[in-house]
C-alpha positions in Angstrom: 98.2 71.8 91.1 100.2 75.2 91.1 101.5 77.3 93.8 99.5 80.8 94.9 100.8 83.3 92.4 102.1 87.1 94.2 102.1 90.7 92.6 104.4 93.0 94.1 104.4 97.1 93.5 107.2 98.4 95.3 107.5 102.3 95.9 109.8 105.0 97.6 113.3 105.1 98.8 115.7 102.2 98.2 115.4 101.2 101.7 111.6 100.3 101.1 113.3 98.4 97.9 115.7 96.0 99.9 112.2 95.9 102.4 110.9 94.5 99.2 113.2 92.3 98.3 113.3 90.6 102.3 109.8 89.8 101.5 109.5 88.5 98.1 113.1 86.0 99.6 110.6 84.9 102.5 107.4 84.4 99.7 109.6 82.3 97.0 110.7 80.3 99.7 107.8 79.6 101.2 106.5 78.3 97.4 104.8 81.4 96.4 105.1 82.1 93.1 105.9 86.0 91.9 103.9 87.5 89.2 104.5 90.0 86.9 101.2 91.1 86.2 98.4 92.2 88.1 96.4 89.7 86.5 98.2 86.6 86.8 98.7 86.9 90.4 96.3 85.7 93.4 96.8 89.0 95.4 99.2 91.8 94.9 101.3 93.0 97.8 102.0 97.0 97.5 104.6 98.4 100.0 103.9 102.2 100.5 106.1 105.4 101.0 104.3 107.5 103.4 107.2 110.3 103.8 105.4 113.2 101.9 101.9 114.1 100.8 102.8 113.3 97.0 104.4 110.1 98.4 101.1 109.2 100.5 99.1 110.3 97.5 101.0 108.2 94.9 100.7 105.2 97.2 97.1 105.8 97.6 96.6 105.1 93.9 98.7 102.2 93.5 96.3 100.5 96.0 93.6 101.7 94.1 95.2 100.3 90.7 95.9 97.4 92.5 92.1 96.8 93.9 91.3 97.4 90.0 93.2 95.3 88.3 93.3 92.6 90.6 90.8 93.2 93.7 92.6 91.4 96.1 95.5 93.8 98.2 97.7 93.2 101.4 99.1 96.6 102.1 102.6 97.8 103.7 105.5 99.6 104.4 105.5 103.3 105.7 101.9 104.2 104.5 100.8 100.9 106.5 101.3 102.7 109.5 98.1 105.4 109.1 95.5 101.8 108.1 92.9 103.7 109.4 93.5 106.7 106.8 94.0 104.0 103.8 90.7 102.2 105.2 88.5 105.0 104.7 89.9 105.6 101.3 90.3 102.0 100.7 87.9 99.7 102.7 88.5 96.2 100.1 92.1 96.0 100.7 92.3 92.5 102.8 95.2 93.6 105.2 97.8 96.6 106.3 100.8 96.6 108.3 103.6 98.9 109.0 107.1 99.1 107.6 109.4 96.5 108.3 106.9 93.7 109.2 108.0 91.6 106.9 106.7 88.7 108.8 103.3 89.7 109.2 103.3 90.3 105.6 104.2 86.7 105.0 101.5 85.6 107.3 98.8 87.7 105.7 99.7 86.2 102.1 99.0 82.7 103.9 96.0 83.4 105.1 94.4 85.0 101.8 97.0 83.0 99.3 96.8 79.8 101.4 99.3 77.1 99.8 96.8 74.4 98.7 96.7 70.9 100.4 97.0 69.3 96.8 100.4 71.8 96.1 101.7 71.0 99.5 103.8 73.5 101.3 107.5 73.7 100.7 110.7 75.1 100.7 111.5 76.7 97.5 115.7 76.8 97.5 116.8 80.2 97.2 120.2 81.7 95.7 122.1 82.5 98.9 121.9 86.4 97.9 117.8 85.9 97.8 115.8 88.1 95.7 117.1 91.3 94.3 114.8 93.7 92.2 118.2 95.6 91.4 120.4 94.8 88.4 122.7 92.0 88.9 125.8 93.6 89.4 125.0 96.1 91.8 123.3 96.3 95.2 121.4 98.2 97.9 123.4 96.7 101.5 121.1 98.2 104.3 122.8 98.7 107.2 120.7 99.9 110.1 117.2 101.0 111.0 115.6 104.2 112.1 116.8 106.7 113.2 117.3 108.6 116.4 117.1 112.3 114.6 114.5 114.3 115.3 114.1 117.2 112.3 110.9 119.6 112.4 110.4 118.4 108.9 110.6 114.3 109.2 108.4 111.8 110.7 110.8 108.7 110.3 111.6 108.0 113.6 107.4 107.7 114.0 107.1 105.7 111.3 110.2 103.3 111.6 111.7 104.2 115.3 114.8 104.9 116.4 118.4 103.7 115.0 118.6 99.9 115.3 122.5 99.1 113.6 122.6 96.0 112.6 125.8 93.7 113.9 128.9 94.3 111.5 129.3 90.4 111.1 125.6 90.6 109.6 126.7 93.0 107.0 129.6 91.4 106.5 128.1 88.0 105.7 125.8 89.9 103.2 128.5 92.0 101.7 130.4 88.9 101.0 127.4 86.8 99.6 126.5 89.5 97.2 129.6 89.7 95.6 130.2 86.1 95.6 126.8 86.4 93.5 128.5 88.5 90.9 127.7 92.2 92.3 130.6 94.7 91.6 128.7 97.8 93.6 127.7 98.1 97.4 125.8 100.9 97.5 125.4 100.9 101.7 122.5 102.8 103.0 120.1 103.7 106.1 118.2 106.2 107.1 121.1 108.0 108.7 124.6 106.3 107.5 126.3 108.4 109.7 125.2 107.2 112.9 125.8 103.5 111.9 126.6 101.5 115.4 126.1 104.5 117.8 123.4 102.6 119.3 125.6 99.7 119.6 128.7 100.7 121.2 129.2 101.5 124.7 132.6 102.6 125.5 135.2 99.7 127.1 132.4 97.5 127.3 132.0 97.5 124.1 134.3 94.2 122.7 134.8 95.8 119.4 133.6 98.9 117.7 131.4 98.9 115.1 131.0 102.3 113.9 130.9 103.6 110.1 135.0 103.8 109.5 135.6 100.5 111.0 132.7 99.5 108.6 134.3 101.1 105.1 137.6 99.2 106.3 136.0 95.7 106.4 133.6 97.0 103.1 136.9 98.2 101.4 138.6 94.5 101.2 136.3 92.5 98.8 137.5 94.8 96.1 134.4 95.8 94.6 133.0 99.7 94.4 131.5 100.7 98.1 128.9 103.4 97.9 128.1 105.8 100.9 124.9 107.6 100.9 122.4 109.4 103.4 125.8 110.6 105.4 125.0 113.6 108.0 127.9 115.7 108.4 129.2 114.1 112.2 132.6 114.6 112.6 133.6 111.4 112.8 132.7 111.4 109.1 136.5 113.5 108.6 137.9 109.7 109.0 136.1 108.2 106.3 137.9 110.7 103.7 141.7 109.0 104.2 139.7 105.7 103.1 138.4 107.0 99.6 141.8 108.9 99.1 143.4 105.5 99.3 140.7 103.6 96.8 139.6 101.1 100.0 135.7 102.8 99.1 134.3 105.2 96.5 135.4 108.8 96.8 131.5 110.0 96.9 129.5 111.3 100.0 125.8 112.0 100.1 125.7 114.1 102.6 122.4 115.9 103.5 122.7 119.7 104.3 119.3 120.6 103.2 119.8 124.5 103.5 122.3 127.4 104.1 120.7 130.0 106.6 121.5 129.1 110.0 118.1 130.4 111.1 116.4 127.5 109.4 118.7 124.8 110.0 117.7 125.9 113.8 114.3 125.3 112.8 115.0 121.9 110.9 116.3 120.8 114.1 119.7 119.9 112.0 123.1 119.5 113.3 126.0 121.3 112.4 126.6 124.9 111.6 127.0 126.3 107.8 130.5 127.5 108.3 131.5 124.6 109.8 130.3 122.5 107.0 131.7 124.9 104.2 135.3 124.1 106.3 134.2 120.7 106.3 134.3 120.6 102.5 137.0 121.9 102.0 139.4 120.0 103.9 137.8 117.6 102.3 138.9 118.1 98.9 142.3 119.2 100.2 142.6 115.5 101.3 140.6 113.6 99.0 141.1 115.7 95.6 138.7 113.5 93.8 135.8 113.7 96.3 132.0 113.6 94.2 130.2 115.0 96.8 126.2 114.7 96.5 123.5 116.9 98.6 120.0 117.6 98.7 118.3 121.1 100.3 114.8 122.2 100.7 113.4 125.4 100.2 110.2 127.4 101.1 110.4 126.0 104.9 108.3 127.8 107.3 110.0 130.8 108.3 112.4 131.1 105.4 113.1 134.6 104.2 114.1 136.2 100.8 117.8 136.8 103.0 117.2 132.8 104.0 117.1 132.1 100.8 120.3 134.0 99.4 122.4 132.3 102.8 120.9 129.0 100.8 122.4 130.3 97.0 125.4 131.6 98.9 126.1 128.6 99.7 125.8 126.6 97.0 128.2 128.8 95.1 130.7 128.5 98.1 130.4 125.0 98.3 130.5 123.9 95.0 128.3 120.6 94.9 128.5 118.3 92.3 125.1 116.6 92.7 122.2 119.0 94.2 118.6 117.6 94.4 115.8 120.0 95.6 112.4 120.0 97.2 109.5 122.2 97.7 108.7 122.2 101.1 105.4 119.9 102.0 104.3 119.7 105.4 103.9 116.2 107.1 101.0 115.6 108.7 102.8 114.6 112.4 105.5 116.7 111.5 106.6 119.4 114.3 107.1 121.9 111.7 103.4 122.0 110.8 103.6 124.5 113.9 105.9 126.6 113.1 104.6 130.2 111.8 105.6 131.7 108.5 104.7 129.7 105.5 105.8 130.3 102.4 103.4 130.9 99.4 103.5 127.9 96.5 104.3 130.6 94.7 107.3 131.5 96.0 108.2 128.5 96.6 108.3 127.5 92.8 110.6 130.3 92.4 112.7 129.6 94.9 113.6 126.0 93.7 113.5 127.1 90.2 116.4 129.7 90.6 118.1 127.1 92.8 118.3 124.7 90.5 119.6 126.8 87.6 122.2 128.3 90.0 123.3 124.7 90.6 122.8 123.6 87.0 125.6 126.5 86.3 127.9 125.2 89.6 127.5 121.1 87.5 128.0 121.9 83.8 131.5 124.0 85.5 132.2 120.8 87.4 131.4 118.6 84.4 133.9 120.7 81.9 136.6 119.9 84.7 135.9 116.0 83.8 137.0 116.2 79.7 140.1 114.5 79.4 140.6 113.0 82.5 140.7 109.0 82.8 138.0 107.6 84.9 136.9 103.9 85.6 133.4 103.5 84.7 130.7 100.4 85.6 128.6 99.4 82.3 124.6 99.6 83.3 123.4 99.3 79.4 125.2 97.3 76.3 124.4 98.8 73.1 126.1 100.4 70.4 127.2 103.2 72.6 127.6 101.5 76.0 125.9 102.8 79.1 128.0 103.4 82.4 128.8 105.8 85.8 132.2 106.2 87.1 132.4 107.2 90.9 131.0 110.2 90.4 127.3 109.0 89.8 124.9 106.8 91.9 122.6 105.0 90.1 119.4 106.1 89.1 119.6 109.8 90.7 123.1 111.0 89.2 124.6 111.1 85.6 125.7 109.0 83.2 128.9 108.5 80.6 127.9 107.2 77.3 130.9 105.3 76.1 132.2 104.3 73.1 134.0 100.7 73.2 135.2 98.3 70.2 135.6 95.4 72.7 132.6 93.9 74.1 131.2 94.8 77.1 128.4 93.8 79.5 126.4 94.7 82.7 129.1 94.7 85.6 132.5 95.2 83.5 134.9 98.0 85.0 136.9 100.1 82.7 139.1 102.9 81.9 137.7 105.6 80.3 138.5 109.1 78.7 136.6 111.5 79.0 135.7 113.6 75.9 132.8 115.5 76.4 130.2 116.4 79.2 127.1 118.7 79.7 124.9 120.0 82.4 124.7 116.3 84.3 126.4 113.3 81.7 129.7 112.3 80.0 130.9 111.1 76.9 134.1 109.0 76.2 136.1 106.3 74.8 137.6 102.9 75.8 140.9 103.8 76.6 141.9 100.7 74.5 140.4 101.5 71.6 143.2 105.2 71.7 145.6 104.4 69.3 
């Protein structure tokens, strides 16, 4: 008799994707098959996101779709921490667990889709890297759970708890395993990557300091691309920049600055002053001229005046960031910002969002033009008549790409040098330098 099949829907951020990989690995180890369709599954697990209202709505809709298409659904992830609200909308779900509760999900699957006596419980040998949901040449490396910050717009600490860093040894074992499996790019993630190790270092009592710098030093020895995401601008981040200049890790920083007005940053309970951020950006670029900076911002935060927004626009113009994402403020159930006065009307949020994105598009276009004529290293993501790749300046899924002409056949994961010949606001085109006569 065949083993039960489990369908899986993974929503939300890369951190949730890693959670899905871990759950899928555990289920496969126990002998469960994975179904790519609702119809072929004995039940479906939906790993939800519950950060902002639009993500919650997407999760609720995904649960509903799975119930319609399959009928037997287990819910997990961030929205799972709000079990009562889920059951109020979808009372027929089989079970609900919160984020990071891998064993509880596996136990729920065992209960509702047990492996029969005829089939017999078995342990399925898995490759050391387990099940992965990314292409084979890159992988997310989650270094910590939770967050110790108390940003007024965010409920992540309530959903995922306080900062809990993995040991350096554990992270390096996973990284080495991924590299041995063929991964050429490690994307380092957590809720607050810059705070890595802060919960594990206790002065002289610590036998070995484990922080972001020591982690980057060790990852830089693996001979693959290492890219940092979600790095708050703590002072010690300055120590990472020389590693980028020395090609130990990619010269790429994803720093969520969030705003350019001191008053709004204070209301958000965000660290660092605007003037300090601009000075830091300048010093980082002086130390590492090839540095690419990505950031995200929120417009329409409660109390944001026209003057506050103008300060944000001025910050963008001075910072000249390479990559920017922007969100219109959305109230999150349980967030402290909900109690703040002077809500910004939706029409003004939309207007400010459009202006910010146009301002940044102009900046990005200018930054992109500076790349023309340069030779960059690129990693291939897709093979075809025209190859699709990325440079150090381009994280997968969220940044631009390079369209590459090459007479030599290339494969995903190949790394080559490319001459950039053209660029638009976000993407570039170039040629394999081996093809240049």
